[in-house]
MARLO-763963 format. One record per atom (N, C-alpha, C): x, y, z; residue in one letter; atom name. Coordinates in steps of 0.1 Angstrom, whole numbers, plus 5000, padded with zeros to 4 digits. Example, Ala and Ser with C-alpha at 12.3 -4.5 7.8 and 13.67 -1.06 7.14 Angstrom:
2
<site px="5132" py="4943" pz="5078" type="a" atom="N"/>
<site px="5123" py="4955" pz="5078" type="a" atom="CA"/>
<site px="5132" py="4967" pz="5078" type="a" atom="C"/>
<site px="5128" py="4978" pz="5071" type="s" atom="N"/>
<site px="5137" py="4989" pz="5071" type="s" atom="CA"/>
<site px="5129" py="5000" pz="5079" type="s" atom="C"/>
! end
This chain:
79
<site px="5758" py="0199" pz="8339" type="x" atom="N"/>
<site px="5750" py="0206" pz="8348" type="x" atom="CA"/>
<site px="5749" py="0220" pz="8344" type="x" atom="C"/>
<site px="5737" py="0226" pz="8344" type="x" atom="N"/>
<site px="5735" py="0240" pz="8340" type="x" atom="CA"/>
<site px="5738" py="0249" pz="8352" type="x" atom="C"/>
<site px="5742" py="0261" pz="8349" type="x" atom="N"/>
<site px="5743" py="0271" pz="8360" type="x" atom="CA"/>
<site px="5730" py="0276" pz="8365" type="x" atom="C"/>
<site px="5728" py="0276" pz="8378" type="x" atom="N"/>
<site px="5715" py="0282" pz="8383" type="x" atom="CA"/>
<site px="5714" py="0297" pz="8380" type="x" atom="C"/>
<site px="5702" py="0301" pz="8377" type="x" atom="N"/>
<site px="5700" py="0315" pz="8374" type="x" atom="CA"/>
<site px="5699" py="0323" pz="8387" type="x" atom="C"/>
<site px="5706" py="0335" pz="8387" type="x" atom="N"/>
<site px="5705" py="0343" pz="8399" type="x" atom="CA"/>
<site px="5692" py="0348" pz="8402" type="x" atom="C"/>
<site px="5688" py="0350" pz="8414" type="x" atom="N"/>
<site px="5675" py="0356" pz="8417" type="x" atom="CA"/>
<site px="5676" py="0371" pz="8416" type="x" atom="C"/>
<site px="5665" py="0377" pz="8411" type="x" atom="N"/>
<site px="5665" py="0392" pz="8410" type="x" atom="CA"/>
<site px="5666" py="0398" pz="8424" type="x" atom="C"/>
<site px="5670" py="0411" pz="8424" type="x" atom="N"/>
<site px="5671" py="0417" pz="8437" type="x" atom="CA"/>
<site px="5657" py="0419" pz="8443" type="x" atom="C"/>
<site px="5657" py="0421" pz="8457" type="x" atom="N"/>
<site px="5644" py="0422" pz="8463" type="x" atom="CA"/>
<site px="5636" py="0434" pz="8457" type="x" atom="C"/>
<site px="5623" py="0432" pz="8455" type="x" atom="N"/>
<site px="5615" py="0443" pz="8450" type="x" atom="CA"/>
<site px="5615" py="0443" pz="8434" type="x" atom="C"/>
<site px="5623" py="0437" pz="8428" type="x" atom="N"/>
<site px="5624" py="0437" pz="8413" type="x" atom="CA"/>
<site px="5611" py="0433" pz="8407" type="x" atom="C"/>
<site px="5606" py="0421" pz="8412" type="x" atom="N"/>
<site px="5593" py="0416" pz="8407" type="x" atom="CA"/>
<site px="5581" py="0425" pz="8409" type="x" atom="C"/>
<site px="5582" py="0435" pz="8418" type="x" atom="N"/>
<site px="5571" py="0444" pz="8421" type="x" atom="CA"/>
<site px="5571" py="0456" pz="8412" type="x" atom="C"/>
<site px="5582" py="0457" pz="8404" type="x" atom="N"/>
<site px="5583" py="0468" pz="8395" type="x" atom="CA"/>
<site px="5575" py="0466" pz="8382" type="x" atom="C"/>
<site px="5570" py="0476" pz="8376" type="x" atom="N"/>
<site px="5563" py="0475" pz="8363" type="x" atom="CA"/>
<site px="5573" py="0470" pz="8353" type="x" atom="C"/>
<site px="5568" py="0465" pz="8342" type="x" atom="N"/>
<site px="5577" py="0460" pz="8331" type="x" atom="CA"/>
<site px="5586" py="0471" pz="8327" type="x" atom="C"/>
<site px="5580" py="0483" pz="8325" type="x" atom="N"/>
<site px="5589" py="0495" pz="8321" type="x" atom="CA"/>
<site px="5600" py="0497" pz="8331" type="x" atom="C"/>
<site px="5597" py="0497" pz="8343" type="x" atom="N"/>
<site px="5607" py="0499" pz="8354" type="x" atom="CA"/>
<site px="5617" py="0488" pz="8354" type="x" atom="C"/>
<site px="5613" py="0476" pz="8352" type="x" atom="N"/>
<site px="5623" py="0465" pz="8351" type="x" atom="CA"/>
<site px="5632" py="0467" pz="8340" type="x" atom="C"/>
<site px="5627" py="0470" pz="8328" type="x" atom="N"/>
<site px="5635" py="0473" pz="8317" type="x" atom="CA"/>
<site px="5645" py="0484" pz="8319" type="x" atom="C"/>
<site px="5640" py="0495" pz="8325" type="x" atom="N"/>
<site px="5649" py="0506" pz="8329" type="x" atom="CA"/>
<site px="5660" py="0502" pz="8338" type="x" atom="C"/>
<site px="5657" py="0494" pz="8348" type="x" atom="N"/>
<site px="5666" py="0489" pz="8358" type="x" atom="CA"/>
<site px="5677" py="0481" pz="8351" type="x" atom="C"/>
<site px="5673" py="0471" pz="8342" type="x" atom="N"/>
<site px="5682" py="0463" pz="8335" type="x" atom="CA"/>
<site px="5691" py="0471" pz="8326" type="x" atom="C"/>
<site px="5685" py="0481" pz="8319" type="x" atom="N"/>
<site px="5693" py="0490" pz="8311" type="x" atom="CA"/>
<site px="5704" py="0497" pz="8319" type="x" atom="C"/>
<site px="5700" py="0502" pz="8330" type="x" atom="N"/>
<site px="5709" py="0509" pz="8339" type="x" atom="CA"/>
<site px="5720" py="0500" pz="8344" type="x" atom="C"/>
<site px="5716" py="0488" pz="8347" type="x" atom="N"/>
<site px="5726" py="0478" pz="8352" type="x" atom="CA"/>
<site px="5736" py="0475" pz="8340" type="x" atom="C"/>
<site px="5730" py="0473" pz="8328" type="x" atom="N"/>
<site px="5739" py="0470" pz="8316" type="x" atom="CA"/>
<site px="5748" py="0482" pz="8314" type="x" atom="C"/>
<site px="5743" py="0494" pz="8315" type="x" atom="N"/>
<site px="5752" py="0505" pz="8314" type="x" atom="CA"/>
<site px="5764" py="0505" pz="8323" type="x" atom="C"/>
<site px="5762" py="0501" pz="8335" type="x" atom="N"/>
<site px="5772" py="0500" pz="8345" type="x" atom="CA"/>
<site px="5782" py="0489" pz="8341" type="x" atom="C"/>
<site px="5777" py="0478" pz="8336" type="x" atom="N"/>
<site px="5786" py="0467" pz="8333" type="x" atom="CA"/>
<site px="5795" py="0471" pz="8321" type="x" atom="C"/>
<site px="5789" py="0478" pz="8311" type="x" atom="N"/>
<site px="5796" py="0482" pz="8299" type="x" atom="CA"/>
<site px="5803" py="0496" pz="8300" type="x" atom="C"/>
<site px="5803" py="0502" pz="8312" type="x" atom="N"/>
<site px="5809" py="0515" pz="8313" type="x" atom="CA"/>
<site px="5824" py="0514" pz="8309" type="x" atom="C"/>
<site px="5830" py="0503" pz="8311" type="x" atom="N"/>
<site px="5845" py="0501" pz="8307" type="x" atom="CA"/>
<site px="5844" py="0490" pz="8297" type="x" atom="C"/>
<site px="5844" py="0493" pz="8284" type="x" atom="N"/>
<site px="5843" py="0483" pz="8273" type="x" atom="CA"/>
<site px="5855" py="0473" pz="8273" type="x" atom="C"/>
<site px="5866" py="0476" pz="8279" type="x" atom="N"/>
<site px="5877" py="0466" pz="8280" type="x" atom="CA"/>
<site px="5873" py="0455" pz="8290" type="x" atom="C"/>
<site px="5864" py="0457" pz="8299" type="x" atom="N"/>
<site px="5860" py="0446" pz="8308" type="x" atom="CA"/>
<site px="5851" py="0436" pz="8302" type="x" atom="C"/>
<site px="5844" py="0440" pz="8291" type="x" atom="N"/>
<site px="5833" py="0431" pz="8285" type="x" atom="CA"/>
<site px="5840" py="0422" pz="8275" type="x" atom="C"/>
<site px="5840" py="0409" pz="8277" type="x" atom="N"/>
<site px="5846" py="0399" pz="8268" type="x" atom="CA"/>
<site px="5839" py="0399" pz="8254" type="x" atom="C"/>
<site px="5847" py="0397" pz="8244" type="x" atom="N"/>
<site px="5841" py="0396" pz="8230" type="x" atom="CA"/>
<site px="5842" py="0382" pz="8226" type="x" atom="C"/>
<site px="5830" py="0375" pz="8225" type="x" atom="N"/>
<site px="5830" py="0361" pz="8221" type="x" atom="CA"/>
<site px="5837" py="0359" pz="8208" type="x" atom="C"/>
<site px="5843" py="0347" pz="8207" type="x" atom="N"/>
<site px="5849" py="0343" pz="8194" type="x" atom="CA"/>
<site px="5840" py="0344" pz="8182" type="x" atom="C"/>
<site px="5827" py="0340" pz="8184" type="x" atom="N"/>
<site px="5818" py="0341" pz="8173" type="x" atom="CA"/>
<site px="5815" py="0355" pz="8168" type="x" atom="C"/>
<site px="5815" py="0365" pz="8177" type="x" atom="N"/>
<site px="5814" py="0379" pz="8173" type="x" atom="CA"/>
<site px="5826" py="0383" pz="8164" type="x" atom="C"/>
<site px="5838" py="0379" pz="8168" type="x" atom="N"/>
<site px="5850" py="0382" pz="8161" type="x" atom="CA"/>
<site px="5849" py="0376" pz="8147" type="x" atom="C"/>
<site px="5844" py="0363" pz="8146" type="x" atom="N"/>
<site px="5843" py="0356" pz="8133" type="x" atom="CA"/>
<site px="5833" py="0364" pz="8124" type="x" atom="C"/>
<site px="5822" py="0368" pz="8129" type="x" atom="N"/>
<site px="5812" py="0376" pz="8121" type="x" atom="CA"/>
<site px="5818" py="0389" pz="8116" type="x" atom="C"/>
<site px="5826" py="0395" pz="8124" type="x" atom="N"/>
<site px="5833" py="0408" pz="8120" type="x" atom="CA"/>
<site px="5843" py="0405" pz="8109" type="x" atom="C"/>
<site px="5851" py="0394" pz="8111" type="x" atom="N"/>
<site px="5860" py="0391" pz="8100" type="x" atom="CA"/>
<site px="5853" py="0388" pz="8087" type="x" atom="C"/>
<site px="5842" py="0380" pz="8088" type="x" atom="N"/>
<site px="5835" py="0377" pz="8076" type="x" atom="CA"/>
<site px="5829" py="0389" pz="8069" type="x" atom="C"/>
<site px="5824" py="0398" pz="8077" type="x" atom="N"/>
<site px="5818" py="0410" pz="8071" type="x" atom="CA"/>
<site px="5828" py="0419" pz="8065" type="x" atom="C"/>
<site px="5840" py="0420" pz="8071" type="x" atom="N"/>
<site px="5851" py="0428" pz="8065" type="x" atom="CA"/>
<site px="5856" py="0422" pz="8052" type="x" atom="C"/>
<site px="5857" py="0409" pz="8052" type="x" atom="N"/>
<site px="5861" py="0402" pz="8039" type="x" atom="CA"/>
<site px="5851" py="0404" pz="8028" type="x" atom="C"/>
<site px="5838" py="0403" pz="8032" type="x" atom="N"/>
<site px="5828" py="0406" pz="8022" type="x" atom="CA"/>
<site px="5828" py="0420" pz="8017" type="x" atom="C"/>
<site px="5831" py="0430" pz="8025" type="x" atom="N"/>
<site px="5832" py="0444" pz="8021" type="x" atom="CA"/>
<site px="5844" py="0446" pz="8012" type="x" atom="C"/>
<site px="5855" py="0440" pz="8016" type="x" atom="N"/>
<site px="5867" py="0441" pz="8008" type="x" atom="CA"/>
<site px="5866" py="0434" pz="7995" type="x" atom="C"/>
<site px="5858" py="0424" pz="7993" type="x" atom="N"/>
<site px="5857" py="0417" pz="7981" type="x" atom="CA"/>
<site px="5847" py="0424" pz="7971" type="x" atom="C"/>
<site px="5837" py="0431" pz="7977" type="x" atom="N"/>
<site px="5827" py="0438" pz="7970" type="x" atom="CA"/>
<site px="5824" py="0451" pz="7977" type="x" atom="C"/>
<site px="5832" py="0462" pz="7975" type="x" atom="N"/>
<site px="5830" py="0474" pz="7983" type="x" atom="CA"/>
<site px="5817" py="0481" pz="7979" type="x" atom="C"/>
<site px="5811" py="0479" pz="7967" type="x" atom="N"/>
<site px="5799" py="0485" pz="7963" type="x" atom="CA"/>
<site px="5787" py="0478" pz="7970" type="x" atom="C"/>
<site px="5789" py="0468" pz="7977" type="x" atom="N"/>
<site px="5777" py="0460" pz="7983" type="x" atom="CA"/>
<site px="5772" py="0467" pz="7996" type="x" atom="C"/>
<site px="5779" py="0477" pz="8001" type="x" atom="N"/>
<site px="5775" py="0484" pz="8013" type="x" atom="CA"/>
<site px="5770" py="0498" pz="8010" type="x" atom="C"/>
<site px="5763" py="0503" pz="8020" type="x" atom="N"/>
<site px="5758" py="0517" pz="8019" type="x" atom="CA"/>
<site px="5762" py="0525" pz="8032" type="x" atom="C"/>
<site px="5764" py="0537" pz="8030" type="x" atom="N"/>
<site px="5768" py="0545" pz="8042" type="x" atom="CA"/>
<site px="5758" py="0544" pz="8054" type="x" atom="C"/>
<site px="5762" py="0546" pz="8066" type="x" atom="N"/>
<site px="5754" py="0545" pz="8078" type="x" atom="CA"/>
<site px="5742" py="0555" pz="8076" type="x" atom="C"/>
<site px="5744" py="0567" pz="8072" type="x" atom="N"/>
<site px="5733" py="0577" pz="8072" type="x" atom="CA"/>
<site px="5722" py="0573" pz="8062" type="x" atom="C"/>
<site px="5726" py="0566" pz="8052" type="x" atom="N"/>
<site px="5716" py="0561" pz="8042" type="x" atom="CA"/>
<site px="5709" py="0549" pz="8048" type="x" atom="C"/>
<site px="5716" py="0540" pz="8054" type="x" atom="N"/>
<site px="5709" py="0529" pz="8061" type="x" atom="CA"/>
<site px="5700" py="0534" pz="8072" type="x" atom="C"/>
<site px="5704" py="0544" pz="8079" type="x" atom="N"/>
<site px="5695" py="0549" pz="8090" type="x" atom="CA"/>
<site px="5683" py="0555" pz="8084" type="x" atom="C"/>
<site px="5684" py="0562" pz="8073" type="x" atom="N"/>
<site px="5672" py="0568" pz="8067" type="x" atom="CA"/>
<site px="5662" py="0557" pz="8062" type="x" atom="C"/>
<site px="5668" py="0546" pz="8056" type="x" atom="N"/>
<site px="5660" py="0535" pz="8051" type="x" atom="CA"/>
<site px="5653" py="0528" pz="8063" type="x" atom="C"/>
<site px="5660" py="0526" pz="8074" type="x" atom="N"/>
<site px="5654" py="0520" pz="8086" type="x" atom="CA"/>
<site px="5642" py="0529" pz="8092" type="x" atom="C"/>
<site px="5645" py="0541" pz="8093" type="x" atom="N"/>
<site px="5635" py="0551" pz="8098" type="x" atom="CA"/>
<site px="5623" py="0551" pz="8089" type="x" atom="C"/>
<site px="5625" py="0551" pz="8076" type="x" atom="N"/>
<site px="5614" py="0550" pz="8067" type="x" atom="CA"/>
<site px="5605" py="0538" pz="8069" type="x" atom="C"/>
<site px="5612" py="0527" pz="8070" type="x" atom="N"/>
<site px="5604" py="0514" pz="8073" type="x" atom="CA"/>
<site px="5596" py="0515" pz="8086" type="x" atom="C"/>
<site px="5602" py="0520" pz="8096" type="x" atom="N"/>
<site px="5596" py="0521" pz="8109" type="x" atom="CA"/>
<site px="5584" py="0531" pz="8109" type="x" atom="C"/>
<site px="5585" py="0541" pz="8101" type="x" atom="N"/>
<site px="5574" py="0551" pz="8101" type="x" atom="CA"/>
<site px="5562" py="0546" pz="8093" type="x" atom="C"/>
<site px="5563" py="0536" pz="8086" type="x" atom="N"/>
<site px="5552" py="0531" pz="8078" type="x" atom="CA"/>
<site px="5545" py="0519" pz="8085" type="x" atom="C"/>
<site px="5550" py="0515" pz="8097" type="x" atom="N"/>
<site px="5544" py="0504" pz="8105" type="x" atom="CA"/>
<site px="5532" py="0509" pz="8113" type="x" atom="C"/>
! end
């Protein structure tokens, strides 16, 4: 049996999509204000272990965050 989805709070459906997104982002910010309360799924941990192992086996395969950010920003500016 699947879990029933909770109903949104009163008035939520009357908000614009932008307002709904802002509401959900604010709500998520409250949930994650204390990161120790947010469970880390086992599959997240497995991905992290795998990526660390890949980096350790081939350190030259990665690039620094500032370089990655520049490349991403470059791609976004050409769209």
